[in-house]
C-alpha positions as CSV (number, residue, x, y, z in Angstrom):
1,M,0.0,0.0,0.0
2,R,1.0,3.7,-0.2
3,A,1.6,5.7,3.0
4,L,3.2,9.0,4.0
5,T,6.4,8.3,5.8
6,Y,9.0,10.3,7.7
7,H,12.6,10.6,6.4
8,G,13.9,13.5,8.6
9,A,13.0,17.0,9.5
10,N,11.0,18.7,6.7
11,D,11.2,15.5,4.6
12,V,8.1,13.3,4.2
13,R,7.4,11.0,1.2
14,V,4.7,8.7,0.0
15,D,6.2,5.3,-0.1
16,N,5.2,1.7,-0.7
17,V,4.9,-0.1,2.7
18,P,3.6,-3.5,3.8
19,D,-0.2,-3.7,4.2
20,P,-1.4,-3.9,7.8
21,I,-2.7,-7.1,9.2
22,I,-4.9,-8.2,12.1
23,E,-2.6,-8.5,15.2
24,Q,-5.0,-8.7,18.1
25,E,-8.5,-10.2,18.3
26,D,-10.1,-6.7,18.7
27,D,-8.3,-5.1,15.7
28,I,-9.9,-3.9,12.5
29,I,-8.3,-3.1,9.2
30,L,-9.7,0.2,7.8
31,R,-9.6,1.4,4.2
32,V,-9.0,5.1,4.6
33,T,-11.3,7.3,2.6
34,A,-10.1,10.7,4.0
35,T,-7.3,11.8,6.3
36,A,-6.0,15.3,7.2
37,I,-2.8,17.0,8.2
38,C,-3.1,18.3,11.7
39,G,-1.2,21.2,13.3
40,S,0.3,18.7,15.7
41,D,1.7,16.8,12.7
42,L,3.8,19.8,11.9
43,H,5.7,19.3,15.2
44,L,6.7,15.8,13.8
45,Y,7.4,17.2,10.3
46,R,9.8,19.8,11.8
47,G,11.6,17.2,13.8
48,K,10.5,18.6,17.1
49,I,9.1,15.4,18.7
50,P,11.6,12.9,20.2
51,E,11.5,9.2,19.2
52,T,10.3,9.9,15.7
53,E,12.0,7.5,13.3
54,A,12.6,7.2,9.6
55,G,9.8,5.2,8.1
56,D,7.2,6.2,10.7
57,I,3.7,6.6,9.1
58,F,2.1,9.9,10.2
59,G,-1.6,10.7,10.6
60,H,-4.0,10.8,13.5
61,E,-7.1,12.3,11.8
62,F,-8.7,9.7,9.5
63,M,-11.8,7.8,8.7
64,G,-12.9,5.1,6.3
65,I,-14.6,1.7,5.7
66,I,-14.0,-1.4,7.7
67,E,-12.3,-4.1,5.5
68,D,-11.6,-6.8,8.1
69,T,-12.2,-7.5,11.7
70,G,-10.6,-9.6,14.5
71,R,-12.6,-12.4,16.2
72,A,-13.3,-10.3,19.3
73,V,-14.9,-7.3,17.4
74,N,-18.5,-7.4,18.4
75,N,-20.0,-3.9,17.8
76,L,-19.0,-3.2,14.2
77,Q,-18.8,-5.2,11.0
78,I,-17.1,-5.2,7.6
79,G,-18.5,-2.4,5.4
80,D,-19.3,0.0,8.3
81,R,-18.2,3.6,7.8
82,V,-16.3,4.9,10.9
83,V,-14.3,7.9,12.2
84,I,-11.3,6.9,14.3
85,P,-10.4,8.9,17.5
86,F,-6.7,9.7,17.6
87,V,-6.5,8.5,21.2
88,I,-6.3,4.7,21.5
89,A,-8.0,3.6,24.7
90,C,-8.8,0.2,26.2
91,G,-12.1,1.2,27.8
92,H,-11.7,-0.7,31.0
93,C,-8.7,0.7,33.0
94,F,-8.9,3.1,35.9
95,F,-8.9,6.2,33.7
96,C,-11.1,4.9,30.9
97,Q,-13.8,4.0,33.4
98,R,-13.8,7.7,34.3
99,D,-14.1,8.8,30.7
100,L,-10.4,10.0,30.8
101,F,-9.6,8.1,27.6
102,A,-6.4,10.1,26.8
103,A,-5.0,8.9,30.2
104,C,-5.5,5.2,29.3
105,E,-2.8,3.4,31.1
106,T,-2.7,0.2,29.0
107,T,-2.3,1.1,25.4
108,N,1.0,2.9,25.3
109,T,3.6,0.1,25.4
110,G,6.2,2.2,23.6
111,R,8.7,4.6,25.1
112,G,6.3,7.0,26.8
113,S,7.7,6.3,30.2
114,I,10.7,8.5,29.4
115,I,8.4,11.5,29.5
116,N,8.6,11.5,33.2
117,K,11.2,10.2,35.6
118,K,9.0,8.8,38.4
119,G,7.8,5.5,36.9
120,I,4.3,6.9,36.3
121,P,2.6,5.0,33.4
122,P,2.4,7.0,30.2
123,G,-0.9,8.2,28.8
124,A,-2.8,6.6,25.9
125,A,-1.1,5.6,22.7
126,L,-1.8,7.9,19.7
127,F,-2.0,7.0,16.0
128,G,1.0,8.1,14.0
129,Y,2.7,10.2,16.7
130,S,6.2,8.9,17.4
131,H,7.4,6.0,19.7
132,L,6.8,8.2,22.7
133,Y,3.1,7.5,22.1
134,G,3.3,3.9,21.2
135,G,4.8,3.8,17.8
136,I,1.4,3.0,16.2
137,P,1.3,3.5,12.4
138,G,-0.9,6.4,11.4
139,G,-3.7,6.9,9.0
140,Q,-2.1,9.0,6.2
141,A,-2.2,5.7,4.2
142,D,-4.4,3.5,2.1
143,Y,-5.1,1.2,5.0
144,V,-4.5,1.2,8.7
145,R,-4.7,-1.3,11.6
146,V,-7.0,0.1,14.3
147,P,-6.6,-1.6,17.7
148,K,-9.2,-1.6,20.5
149,D,-12.1,-1.6,18.0
150,N,-14.8,-2.0,20.6
151,V,-13.8,1.3,22.2
152,G,-12.5,3.6,19.5
153,P,-14.2,3.6,16.0
154,F,-17.3,5.7,15.8
155,K,-19.9,4.8,13.2
156,V,-21.1,7.8,11.2
157,P,-24.1,8.3,8.9
158,T,-23.6,7.6,5.2
159,N,-25.5,10.7,4.2
160,L,-22.8,13.0,5.7
161,A,-19.8,13.8,3.5
162,D,-16.4,12.8,4.8
163,D,-15.5,16.5,5.2
164,K,-18.3,17.0,7.7
165,V,-17.4,14.2,10.0
166,L,-13.6,13.7,9.5
167,F,-12.7,16.2,12.2
168,L,-14.5,14.2,14.8
169,S,-11.2,12.2,14.9
170,D,-9.4,15.0,16.7
171,I,-9.6,18.8,16.1
172,L,-13.4,19.2,16.7
173,P,-13.4,17.3,20.0
174,T,-10.1,19.1,20.9
175,A,-11.7,22.5,20.3
176,W,-14.9,21.4,22.1
177,Q,-13.0,20.1,25.2
178,A,-11.0,23.4,25.2
179,V,-14.2,25.5,25.2
180,I,-15.9,23.2,27.8
181,N,-12.8,23.5,30.0
182,A,-12.9,27.3,29.6
183,E,-16.5,27.2,31.0
184,I,-17.9,29.2,28.1
185,G,-21.6,30.0,28.1
186,P,-24.0,32.7,27.2
187,G,-22.4,36.2,27.6
188,S,-18.9,34.9,28.1
189,T,-15.8,36.8,26.9
190,L,-13.0,34.7,25.5
191,A,-9.6,35.1,23.9
192,V,-8.1,32.5,21.6
193,Y,-4.4,32.4,20.9
194,G,-3.8,30.8,17.6
195,A,-5.9,30.9,14.4
196,G,-5.0,27.4,13.2
197,P,-7.7,24.7,12.8
198,V,-8.2,24.1,16.6
199,G,-8.3,27.8,17.3
200,L,-10.9,28.4,14.5
201,L,-13.1,25.5,15.7
202,S,-12.8,26.7,19.3
203,A,-14.3,30.0,18.1
204,A,-17.0,28.1,16.3
205,C,-17.9,26.1,19.4
206,A,-17.7,29.1,21.7
207,R,-20.1,31.0,19.4
208,M,-22.6,28.1,19.4
209,L,-22.5,28.1,23.2
210,G,-23.3,31.8,23.4
211,A,-20.0,33.6,23.8
212,Q,-20.5,37.3,23.5
213,T,-17.0,38.5,22.6
214,I,-14.2,36.5,21.2
215,F,-10.7,37.9,20.6
216,M,-8.3,35.9,18.4
217,V,-4.6,36.4,18.3
218,D,-2.3,35.3,15.5
219,D,0.3,36.6,13.1
220,N,-1.5,35.5,10.0
221,D,-3.8,38.0,8.4
222,Y,-5.7,35.7,6.1
223,R,-6.6,33.3,8.9
224,L,-7.6,36.2,11.1
225,A,-9.7,37.6,8.3
226,Y,-11.5,34.3,7.9
227,A,-12.1,34.1,11.7
228,R,-13.5,37.6,11.8
229,E,-15.9,37.0,8.9
230,A,-16.9,33.4,9.9
231,Y,-17.1,33.7,13.7
232,G,-17.2,37.4,14.4
233,V,-13.9,37.5,16.3
234,I,-12.0,40.6,17.1
235,P,-8.7,39.9,15.4
236,I,-5.3,40.9,16.8
237,N,-2.1,40.4,14.8
238,F,0.8,40.1,17.2
239,E,3.3,41.2,14.5
240,Q,1.6,44.6,14.6
241,D,0.6,44.6,18.3
242,D,3.5,43.4,20.5
243,D,1.3,43.0,23.6
244,P,-2.1,41.5,22.6
245,A,-3.0,40.9,26.2
246,D,-2.9,44.6,26.9
247,S,-5.1,45.3,23.9
248,I,-7.6,42.6,25.0
249,I,-7.8,44.0,28.6
250,R,-8.4,47.5,27.4
251,Q,-11.5,46.3,25.4
252,T,-13.1,44.4,28.3
253,P,-15.5,45.9,30.9
254,G,-13.7,47.5,33.8
255,M,-10.4,46.5,32.1
256,R,-10.7,43.2,34.0
257,G,-9.7,40.9,31.2
258,V,-11.6,38.1,29.5
259,D,-13.4,35.3,31.4
260,A,-11.2,32.7,29.8
261,V,-8.3,32.2,27.4
262,I,-7.7,29.2,25.1
263,D,-4.0,28.7,24.2
264,A,-4.3,26.8,20.9
265,V,-0.6,27.5,20.0
266,G,1.5,25.3,22.3
267,F,5.3,24.9,22.6
268,E,6.3,26.3,19.2
269,A,4.9,29.8,19.9
270,K,7.0,32.6,18.6
271,G,8.9,34.0,21.6
272,S,11.8,36.3,22.2
273,T,15.2,35.8,20.7
274,A,16.5,34.5,24.0
275,E,13.6,32.0,24.2
276,T,14.3,30.8,20.7
277,V,18.0,30.2,21.6
278,M,17.1,28.4,24.9
279,T,14.7,26.0,23.2
280,A,17.2,25.3,20.4
281,L,19.8,24.5,23.0
282,K,17.3,22.3,24.9
283,I,17.7,24.6,28.0
284,E,14.0,25.2,27.8
285,G,11.4,22.6,26.7
286,S,8.8,24.9,25.2
287,S,8.3,28.6,24.4
288,G,6.1,30.2,27.0
289,K,5.1,33.3,25.1
290,A,1.5,32.2,24.4
291,L,1.0,30.9,27.9
292,R,2.3,34.1,29.5
293,Q,0.0,36.1,27.3
294,S,-2.9,33.9,28.4
295,I,-2.2,34.5,32.0
296,A,-2.0,38.2,31.4
297,A,-5.2,38.5,29.4
298,V,-7.6,36.5,31.6
299,R,-9.5,38.2,34.5
300,R,-9.1,37.3,38.1
301,G,-10.8,34.0,38.9
302,G,-10.7,33.1,35.2
303,V,-9.7,30.0,33.3
304,V,-6.7,29.3,31.1
305,S,-7.6,26.3,28.8
306,V,-4.7,24.7,27.0
307,P,-5.3,22.4,24.1
308,G,-1.9,23.3,22.5
309,V,0.9,20.8,22.9
310,Y,3.6,21.5,25.4
311,A,6.7,19.6,26.4
312,G,9.2,19.9,29.3
313,F,9.7,23.0,31.4
314,I,8.9,26.6,30.5
315,H,11.0,29.7,31.3
316,A,9.2,32.5,33.1
317,F,5.9,30.7,33.7
318,M,4.6,33.6,35.8
319,F,3.2,31.3,38.5
320,G,3.0,34.2,40.9
321,D,0.7,36.1,38.6
322,A,-1.5,33.1,38.2
323,F,-1.7,32.6,42.0
324,D,-2.4,36.3,42.6
325,K,-5.3,36.2,40.1
326,G,-6.7,32.9,41.4
327,L,-6.6,31.3,38.0
328,T,-7.7,27.8,37.0
329,F,-5.7,25.8,34.4
330,K,-7.2,23.0,32.4
331,M,-5.2,21.2,29.8
332,G,-4.2,17.9,28.2
333,Q,-4.9,15.5,25.4
334,T,-8.5,15.2,24.3
335,H,-10.8,12.5,25.7
336,V,-12.2,12.1,22.2
337,Q,-14.5,9.2,22.7
338,K,-16.4,11.1,25.4
339,Y,-17.6,13.8,23.1
340,L,-18.4,12.1,19.8
341,P,-22.2,11.4,20.1
342,E,-22.9,14.9,21.2
343,L,-20.8,16.5,18.5
344,L,-22.3,14.4,15.8
345,E,-25.7,15.7,16.9
346,H,-24.5,19.3,16.5
347,I,-23.1,18.5,13.0
348,E,-26.3,16.8,11.9
349,A,-28.4,19.7,13.1
350,G,-26.1,22.2,11.3
351,R,-25.1,24.0,14.5
352,L,-21.5,23.1,13.8
353,Q,-20.0,23.0,10.3
354,P,-16.3,22.0,10.8
355,E,-15.8,21.4,7.1
356,L,-15.9,25.2,6.5
357,I,-12.2,25.5,7.6
358,V,-11.0,23.2,4.7
359,T,-9.2,25.0,1.9
360,H,-7.2,22.2,0.2
361,R,-8.1,18.7,-0.9
362,L,-5.2,16.7,-2.3
363,A,-4.6,13.1,-3.3
364,L,-2.5,11.1,-0.8
365,E,0.3,11.1,-3.4
366,E,0.5,14.8,-3.0
367,A,0.9,14.7,0.8
368,A,4.4,16.2,0.8
369,M,3.1,19.2,-1.1
370,G,0.2,19.4,1.5
371,Y,2.7,19.5,4.4
372,K,4.6,22.3,2.7
373,L,1.5,24.3,2.0
374,F,0.3,23.9,5.6
375,D,3.6,24.5,7.2
376,Q,4.5,27.6,5.2
377,K,0.9,28.9,5.1
378,Q,1.0,29.1,1.3
379,D,-2.1,29.6,-0.9
380,D,-4.1,30.9,2.1
381,C,-4.0,27.3,3.5
382,R,-6.1,26.7,6.6
383,K,-6.6,22.9,6.5
384,V,-5.6,20.1,4.1
385,I,-7.6,16.9,3.5
386,L,-5.8,14.0,1.8
387,V,-7.7,11.4,-0.2
388,P,-6.1,7.9,-0.6
389,G,-6.6,6.3,-4.0
390,A,-7.1,9.6,-5.9
391,A,-4.8,10.3,-8.7
392,A,-2.3,13.1,-8.2
393,G,-3.6,16.4,-9.8
394,T,-7.2,15.3,-10.0
395,L,-8.4,17.2,-6.9
396,G,-6.4,20.4,-7.5
397,P,-3.9,22.1,-5.2
398,G,-5.7,25.4,-5.1
399,Q,-8.0,26.6,-2.4
400,M,-11.1,24.5,-2.0
401,D,-13.1,27.7,-1.4
402,R,-12.1,29.2,-4.7
403,A,-12.4,26.0,-6.8
404,L,-16.0,25.3,-5.6
405,G,-17.1,28.9,-5.6
406,F,-17.7,28.4,-1.9
407,N,-19.0,31.3,0.2
408,Y,-18.6,30.5,3.9
409,L,-20.4,33.8,4.8
410,Q,-23.6,32.5,3.3
411,Q,-23.3,29.0,4.7
412,R,-22.1,29.5,8.2
413,P,-24.6,29.3,11.1
414,K,-25.9,32.7,12.1
415,T,-24.8,32.7,15.8
416,F,-23.8,36.3,16.4
């Protein structure tokens, strides 16, 4: 089969690799019909995630048709159309029984224990995300082996296009969990740092839940323009405003700050020159720029919700400020399985339209080009979907919006 494989920093290729086979009784073999490039994949692409090896198959956002099942699979059958959560959970351990699927303590048998030094079991294995997270081949491929079938795969209606349900695999539940953790409700004020796919869908979810004012901070004008038109955010470009938190505070009642902040950037946030040097030299694990801004922008008693990926320790965390303001922090990998039924209902009702963020649809054979477009933000790229089996050049590298004459202003839900 064909699959996207890693060959070193900024070097991915579509290669011939062995077809997956049933290894455990609760495995399935999935024929992938759609997969996507996630912002988290760019950390791997840039060589920033340890224990990523040549030949690793990327991809943790995918869906498809079941081609084969193990003997212990009892809730799905060959021919079913399913979305696959990026988190691989057993369903019966201490954490899974508490719906904390991303903390599953049985599925990551890779090298995740090196993340900490205290012998604490690692969290759940993830598809296509290095040997720290189990070394499980990902879904940017023609076929993929999916373990723990009785817990993960989520059956979706055949009348909904792949684009509408694909993001149930990761970024929509991730945005949803971030907004729920931020305690957003009618009348809330919110700041979102990062206008990538998770940041955009966070704004969509927050609007649906009744947020009154949403600020969005990024350095990319075309993404901020989309967020302003689609979700009614107040855009702030940090290349033009070197202290977005101050600008946010000045636009809130009583200059108190917003009720909550979502940090959808993570450890590769653009920081100071000193911070860049420290992270390059491994003196610091992650850039803390977005996190410091989040602490500054939120009001006393507010919430900082962090779906962005962080690793290691952070310089100048500002813990004293967080203590003084009485802040609550909520963060971590997404407990995807917990949210899927509810989110599917919102999609079916038209309250959420995650497919609107898609700009590029490419054949799997063009995946390397897709990574470059997404990483370098070329051609106004917001989100790339890859289609296995399609011939290169048949889907078109240009913006999906342009090619289809798509007008997201006419088709988005009117929530503000």
